[in-house]
C-alpha positions in Angstrom: 55.5 19.5 -35.3 55.6 15.7 -34.8 57.1 16.2 -31.4 54.3 18.5 -30.5 51.7 16.1 -31.7 53.3 13.2 -29.8 53.5 15.3 -26.6 49.7 15.8 -26.7 48.9 12.1 -26.6 50.0 11.4 -23.1 48.0 14.4 -21.9 44.9 13.2 -23.7 45.4 9.7 -22.3 45.7 11.0 -18.8 42.6 13.1 -19.2 40.6 10.1 -20.5 41.8 8.0 -17.6 40.7 10.7 -15.1 37.3 10.9 -16.8 37.0 7.2 -16.8 37.8 7.0 -13.1 35.5 9.9 -12.3 32.7 8.1 -14.2 33.3 4.9 -12.2 33.3 6.9 -9.0 30.1 8.7 -9.9 28.3 5.4 -10.8 29.5 3.8 -7.5 28.3 6.8 -5.5 24.9 6.6 -7.2 24.6 2.9 -6.4 25.5 3.6 -2.8 22.9 6.4 -2.6 20.2 4.2 -4.3 20.9 1.3 -1.9 20.6 3.8 1.0 17.3 5.3 -0.1 15.8 1.8 -0.5 16.9 0.7 3.0 15.7 3.9 4.5 12.4 3.4 2.8 12.1 -0.1 4.2 12.7 1.1 7.7 10.1 3.9 7.5 7.5 1.7 5.8 7.7 -1.0 8.4 7.7 1.5 11.2 4.5 3.1 9.8 2.8 -0.2 9.1 3.4 -1.6 12.6 2.3 1.7 14.2 -0.8 1.7 12.1 -1.7 -1.9 13.1 -1.0 -1.0 16.7 -3.3 2.0 16.6 -6.3 -0.1 15.7 -5.4 -3.1 17.9 -4.6 -5.3 14.9 -1.2 -6.4 16.1 1.9 -4.5 15.2 3.9 -2.4 17.7 5.1 1.1 18.4 8.8 0.9 17.5 11.7 3.1 16.6 14.5 2.2 14.2 16.4 0.0 16.5 13.3 -1.8 17.6 12.5 -2.4 13.9 15.9 -4.2 13.5 15.0 -6.4 16.5 11.5 -7.1 15.0 13.0 -8.1 11.6 15.6 -10.4 13.1 12.7 -12.4 14.7 11.2 -13.1 11.3 12.0 -16.0 8.9 15.5 -15.5 7.5 15.6 -12.5 9.8 19.4 -12.4 10.2 19.9 -12.3 6.4 17.3 -9.5 6.1 18.9 -7.5 8.9 22.4 -7.8 7.4 21.1 -6.6 4.0 19.2 -3.8 5.6 22.3 -2.9 7.7 24.5 -2.7 4.6 21.9 -0.5 3.0 21.8 1.8 6.0 25.6 2.0 6.0 25.3 3.0 2.3 22.9 5.7 3.2 25.2 6.9 5.9 28.1 7.0 3.4 26.0 8.9 0.9 25.0 11.5 3.5 28.7 11.9 4.6 29.7 12.3 1.0 27.1 15.1 0.7 28.3 16.7 3.8 32.0 16.5 3.4 32.7 16.4 -0.4 29.7 18.5 -1.4 29.3 16.8 -4.8 26.1 18.8 -5.6 27.5 22.2 -4.9 25.5 23.1 -1.8 28.1 25.7 -1.0 29.9 27.1 2.0 27.6 30.0 3.0 25.8 29.8 6.3 22.8 28.0 4.9 25.0 25.6 2.9 27.2 24.8 5.9 24.2 24.1 8.2 22.7 21.8 5.5 26.1 20.0 5.1 26.6 19.6 8.8 23.1 18.1 9.1 23.9 15.7 6.3 27.1 14.6 8.1 25.3 14.1 11.4 22.6 12.1 9.6 25.3 10.1 7.9 27.0 9.2 11.2 23.7 8.2 12.7 22.6 5.9 9.8 26.1 4.5 9.4 26.1 3.6 13.2 22.6 2.1 12.9 23.7 -0.1 10.0 26.7 -1.3 12.0 24.4 -2.1 14.9 22.1 -4.1 12.7 24.9 -6.2 11.2 26.6 -6.8 14.6 23.2 -7.7 16.1 22.5 -10.1 13.2 25.7 -12.0 13.8 24.9 -12.2 17.5 28.0 -10.3 18.7 25.8 -8.4 21.1 22.2 -7.7 21.8 20.5 -4.4 21.3 18.5 -5.0 24.4 20.4 -5.4 27.6 19.1 -8.1 29.9 21.1 -6.8 32.9 19.8 -4.4 35.4 22.2 -1.6 35.0 21.2 1.3 37.3 24.3 3.4 36.8 23.9 6.9 35.4 26.4 8.3 32.9 29.4 9.9 34.4 28.1 13.4 33.8 26.9 15.9 36.4 23.3 17.0 36.3 23.8 20.4 34.7 26.0 18.9 31.9 23.5 16.1 31.2 20.6 18.6 31.1 22.5 20.9 28.7 23.2 18.0 26.4 19.5 17.1 26.4 18.5 20.7 25.7 21.0 20.9 22.8 19.7 17.6 21.3 16.1 18.8 21.8 16.8 22.1 20.2 18.5 20.4 17.2 15.5 18.0 16.8 13.2 21.0 17.0 15.0 22.7 14.2 14.9 19.5 12.2 11.1 19.3 12.7 10.7 23.0 11.6 12.8 22.2 8.5 10.3 19.4 7.6 7.4 21.8 7.7 9.4 24.5 5.7 10.0 21.9 3.0 6.2 21.2 2.9 5.5 25.0 2.7 8.0 25.5 -0.1 7.2 22.3 -1.9 10.8 22.1 -3.1 11.4 18.5 -1.9 11.2 17.1 -5.4 13.7 19.5 -6.8 16.3 16.7 -6.8 14.0 14.5 -8.9 14.6 14.0 -12.6 10.9 14.8 -13.0 11.0 14.5 -16.8 11.8 10.8 -16.5 8.5 10.4 -14.7 6.3 10.2 -17.8 3.0 9.7 -16.0 1.4 12.8 -14.6 -0.5 10.7 -12.0 2.8 9.2 -10.8 4.2 12.7 -10.4 1.2 13.7 -8.3 1.4 10.6 -6.2 5.1 11.2 -5.5 4.5 14.8 -4.4 1.5 13.8 -2.2 3.6 11.0 -0.6 6.3 13.6 0.1 3.8 16.0 1.7 2.3 13.3 3.9 5.7 11.8 4.8 7.3 15.1 5.7 4.2 16.1 7.8 4.4 12.9 9.8 8.2 13.1 10.3 7.8 16.7 11.4 5.1 15.7 14.0 7.1 12.8 15.4 10.3 14.7 15.5 8.6 17.7 17.2 7.3 15.3 20.0 10.7 13.7 20.5 12.2 17.3 20.6 9.7 18.1 23.4 10.7 14.9 25.3 14.4 15.9 25.2 13.7 19.6 26.1 11.4 18.7 29.0 13.9 16.2 30.4 16.8 18.7 30.0 14.8 21.5 31.8 14.0 19.2 34.7 17.4 19.3 36.5 16.5 16.2 38.5 15.6 14.1 35.4 17.5 10.9 34.6 18.8 9.9 31.2 16.4 6.9 31.5 13.5 9.3 31.2 14.5 10.3 27.6 11.9 9.0 25.2 12.1 8.2 21.5 9.8 7.2 18.6 7.9 4.5 20.3 7.0 6.8 23.2 6.1 9.6 20.6 3.6 7.1 19.1 2.1 6.4 22.6 2.0 10.2 23.3 -0.1 10.6 20.1 -2.4 7.7 20.9 -3.1 9.1 24.4 -4.7 12.2 23.0 -8.3 12.7 22.1 -9.1 10.5 19.1 -5.6 9.2 19.6 -6.0 6.0 17.5 -7.1 8.0 14.5 -4.3 10.5 15.0 -1.7 7.7 15.3 -3.2 6.0 12.3 -2.8 9.3 10.3 0.8 9.8 11.4 1.6 6.1 10.8 0.1 6.2 7.3 2.3 9.3 6.7 5.4 7.4 7.6 4.5 4.7 5.2 4.1 7.4 2.6 7.6 8.7 3.5 9.0 5.2 3.0 7.3 5.0 -0.5 8.7 8.5 -1.2 12.2 7.1 -0.4 11.6 4.4 -3.0 10.6 7.0 -5.5 13.8 8.9 -4.6 15.8 5.8 -5.3 14.1 5.5 -8.7 14.0 9.1 -9.9 16.6 11.1 -8.1 19.0 13.1 -10.3 22.6 13.6 -9.4 24.9 16.5 -10.3 28.0 14.7 -11.8 
């Protein structure tokens, strides 16, 4: 009996060690995710604020994510801010890759689950790369904006280049539809530990910020999808004709009542940034 009792202790010790290590890993992953959501919130908030100011001729600028990095670097202590932001964006990229590859929250391997996990992985790669670009830019190893006059086209034939643009445009279109579906279903706060939000008003504000943010993201992504698809369909189009977030803002402003439309979309992006801060504060994780 004594031998049996003794033989159990090493097993119990190993189990405790595994649980301890798992707890540390879970806490580390949560901190990585939290840092990522905060950094993403900063990027979207600044993007929205600058676009809003630009819409009503109060300064600001129409800028995408990379332009925001350049803008921040020009501010006081800009390099420090950009490095911290870059680290946060890398954290967000790592969190998305963990969601896509390791599936810690049990999304699954059915068709819907795989599509979601693939989209997480792609998002992770994009944000991880953006974070690296920010850090490298802050240390002056290279500039995001090239000063040279490089007129060379990519070494791809016209049909291949068009196909790539169409695929990207289609993927962005699906992403835009997904934003609208989330609005329709209203399930974008399912990952929130809603019971920890004691104020009913705070719960309402979080949900409203989510609605406004997803709507603006869906609109902007739809326009960028249109840019890619139209460039891809035009077989004579150059890769230099591909447009991004800044051009999407200009497209909105060029419509009837454009400054008000742009102001509405920009305010929605600020709301999305605030929604990311709320996500950092109240998101629940499946350990």
